[in-house]
KELUMZA-498497 format. One record per residue: residue number from 1; residue in three letters; x, z, y of N, C-alpha, C, CB in turn. Coordinates in steps of 0.001 Angstrom, whole numbers. Last residue first. Glycine has a CB too. Example, Ala and Ser with C-alpha at 12.3 -4.5 7.8 and 13.67 -1.06 7.14 Angstrom:
<nodes>
<node 2,'SER',<12850,7080,-2250>,<13670,7140,-1060>,<12900,7870,30>,<14084,5725,-598>>;
<node 1,'ALA',<13190,7800,-5690>,<12300,7800,-4500>,<13200,7800,-3300>,<11308,9046,-4473>>;
</nodes>
This chain:
<nodes>
<node 52,'UNK',<-20307,3821,-30485>,<-21580,4554,-30703>,<-22094,4382,-32092>,<-22641,4099,-29728>>;
<node 51,'UNK',<-16997,4347,-29584>,<-17950,3567,-30370>,<-19174,4409,-30667>,<-17310,3065,-31681>>;
<node 50,'UNK',<-15197,6024,-28518>,<-16190,5472,-27599>,<-17259,4675,-28329>,<-15515,4594,-26564>>;
<node 49,'UNK',<-13316,6632,-30338>,<-14358,7653,-30121>,<-15452,7143,-29166>,<-13726,8950,-29554>>;
<node 48,'UNK',<-12347,4016,-32524>,<-12525,4474,-31154>,<-13611,5542,-31057>,<-12866,3299,-30250>>;
<node 47,'UNK',<-12052,2802,-34900>,<-11588,4182,-34812>,<-11795,4783,-33416>,<-10121,4252,-35186>>;
<node 46,'UNK',<-12702,186,-34617>,<-13617,992,-35445>,<-13261,2476,-35379>,<-13582,511,-36909>>;
<node 45,'UNK',<-12176,-628,-31185>,<-11683,-416,-32522>,<-12710,384,-33309>,<-10321,299,-32498>>;
<node 44,'UNK',<-14216,-2713,-29138>,<-13720,-1385,-29497>,<-13238,-1374,-30942>,<-14815,-320,-29290>>;
<node 43,'UNK',<-13390,-5640,-27264>,<-14048,-4989,-28409>,<-13396,-3646,-28731>,<-14001,-5904,-29648>>;
<node 42,'UNK',<-13705,-5831,-23823>,<-12754,-5740,-24917>,<-13445,-5044,-26077>,<-11458,-4983,-24489>>;
<node 41,'UNK',<-16116,-7936,-22340>,<-15685,-6589,-22698>,<-14702,-6666,-23854>,<-16894,-5697,-23067>>;
<node 40,'UNK',<-16998,-9919,-19548>,<-16386,-9819,-20865>,<-15921,-8391,-21118>,<-15208,-10800,-20994>>;
<node 39,'UNK',<-17749,-9816,-16960>,<-18811,-9607,-17950>,<-18243,-9474,-19364>,<-19815,-10764,-17899>>;
<node 38,'UNK',<-15594,-10519,-15396>,<-15942,-9087,-15466>,<-17038,-8786,-16489>,<-16388,-8598,-14098>>;
<node 37,'UNK',<-13187,-12709,-16573>,<-14628,-12596,-16308>,<-15023,-11119,-16445>,<-15469,-13507,-17299>>;
<node 36,'UNK',<-9929,-12077,-15123>,<-10852,-12304,-16247>,<-12304,-12127,-15808>,<-10533,-11342,-17410>>;
<node 35,'UNK',<-8451,-13884,-12391>,<-8959,-12634,-12953>,<-9907,-12935,-14116>,<-9680,-11795,-11864>>;
<node 34,'UNK',<-7880,-16252,-11216>,<-7092,-15886,-12390>,<-7571,-14600,-13057>,<-5649,-15739,-12004>>;
<node 33,'UNK',<-9382,-16357,-8940>,<-9767,-17246,-10034>,<-9007,-16919,-11317>,<-9523,-18699,-9642>>;
<node 32,'UNK',<-7961,-14713,-7215>,<-9145,-14164,-7869>,<-9663,-15057,-8990>,<-10236,-13945,-6853>>;
<node 31,'UNK',<-5820,-16505,-6448>,<-5568,-15181,-7036>,<-6780,-14693,-7828>,<-5214,-14160,-5935>>;
<node 30,'UNK',<-7206,-18684,-5354>,<-6323,-18886,-6498>,<-6079,-17556,-7221>,<-4981,-19510,-6044>>;
<node 29,'UNK',<-8472,-17323,-3205>,<-9268,-17983,-4249>,<-8430,-18182,-5505>,<-9810,-19343,-3749>>;
<node 28,'UNK',<-6245,-16520,-1708>,<-7158,-15505,-2261>,<-7988,-16108,-3390>,<-8091,-14937,-1152>>;
<node 27,'UNK',<-5194,-18992,-958>,<-4406,-18107,-1822>,<-5278,-17016,-2451>,<-3262,-17467,-1022>>;
<node 26,'UNK',<-7348,-19912,657>,<-6909,-20659,-531>,<-6122,-19780,-1486>,<-6060,-21859,-122>>;
<node 25,'UNK',<-7434,-17939,2692>,<-8578,-18155,1809>,<-8185,-18895,531>,<-9659,-18932,2541>>;
<node 24,'UNK',<-4927,-18221,3933>,<-5352,-16929,3374>,<-6436,-17152,2317>,<-5876,-15984,4501>>;
<node 23,'UNK',<-5145,-20927,4739>,<-4107,-20508,3802>,<-4453,-19188,3139>,<-2770,-20395,4511>>;
<node 22,'UNK',<-7202,-20754,6588>,<-7400,-21556,5372>,<-6353,-21199,4314>,<-7333,-23069,5701>>;
<node 21,'UNK',<-5984,-19234,8611>,<-7081,-18647,7819>,<-7322,-19429,6537>,<-8374,-18599,8646>>;
<node 20,'UNK',<-2619,-18834,9220>,<-3681,-19829,9093>,<-4756,-19310,8137>,<-3110,-21187,8593>>;
<node 19,'UNK',<-1994,-15606,10714>,<-1615,-16816,9997>,<-2801,-17747,9934>,<-1103,-16491,8581>>;
<node 18,'UNK',<-1246,-12173,10823>,<-1726,-13370,11499>,<-1200,-14574,10736>,<-1276,-13406,12999>>;
<node 17,'UNK',<-2364,-9044,9434>,<-1504,-10220,9448>,<-2113,-11293,10331>,<-1282,-10756,8023>>;
<node 16,'UNK',<-2348,-5703,8737>,<-2913,-6699,9654>,<-1906,-7838,9761>,<-3231,-6075,11076>>;
<node 15,'UNK',<-1673,-3320,7489>,<-2112,-4456,6681>,<-2845,-5481,7539>,<-3015,-3982,5534>>;
<node 14,'UNK',<671,-2460,9870>,<18,-1955,8659>,<-427,-3124,7784>,<-1195,-1054,9020>>;
<node 13,'UNK',<800,-5321,12027>,<1031,-3904,11768>,<207,-3482,10567>,<681,-3041,13008>>;
<node 12,'UNK',<1465,-8090,11655>,<1191,-7522,12978>,<1469,-6024,12927>,<-286,-7804,13427>>;
<node 11,'UNK',<3405,-10330,9869>,<2853,-8981,9887>,<2669,-8528,11330>,<3768,-7998,9115>>;
<node 10,'UNK',<2514,-13669,9395>,<3372,-12708,10090>,<2646,-11379,10136>,<3738,-13198,11530>>;
<node 9,'UNK',<2559,-16357,7006>,<1925,-15221,7665>,<2975,-14370,8371>,<1137,-14372,6649>>;
<node 8,'UNK',<3501,-18258,5187>,<2806,-18702,6390>,<2125,-17596,7172>,<1804,-19713,6026>>;
<node 7,'UNK',<3072,-16313,2211>,<3691,-17424,2942>,<2843,-17793,4159>,<3870,-18656,2018>>;
<node 6,'UNK',<1788,-14003,1242>,<3170,-14270,843>,<3838,-15415,1587>,<3212,-14557,-604>>;
<node 5,'UNK',<-739,-12944,1458>,<66,-13058,2686>,<1505,-13470,2415>,<58,-11744,3433>>;
<node 4,'UNK',<-1769,-12791,-1087>,<-2477,-13609,-97>,<-1622,-13857,1152>,<-3794,-12930,301>>;
<node 3,'UNK',<-47,-11034,-2381>,<-274,-12370,-2933>,<-869,-13295,-1874>,<-1204,-12297,-4160>>;
<node 2,'UNK',<-264,-8699,-900>,<1006,-9428,-913>,<832,-10853,-1417>,<2024,-8696,-1775>>;
<node 1,'UNK',<-2865,-7893,-1502>,<-2543,-8290,-150>,<-1273,-9125,-140>,<-2392,-7065,750>>;
</nodes>
C-alpha cells in the first residue's frame, strides 16, 4: 500500500486514500512488474528434506 500511495495521495482513513487513479495504477504496475515470475521455483538443495 505504501508503495502505491507514496506520492500524490491523501489519507482519508485507515487504508482509504484519495488521489489520481492513473497514478495509483501506474505505481501498482511498476511495483508488481518487479515481482519474480510465480512459476519459477527455487531449486532444492540435495540435502533438503523436501526433496522427493
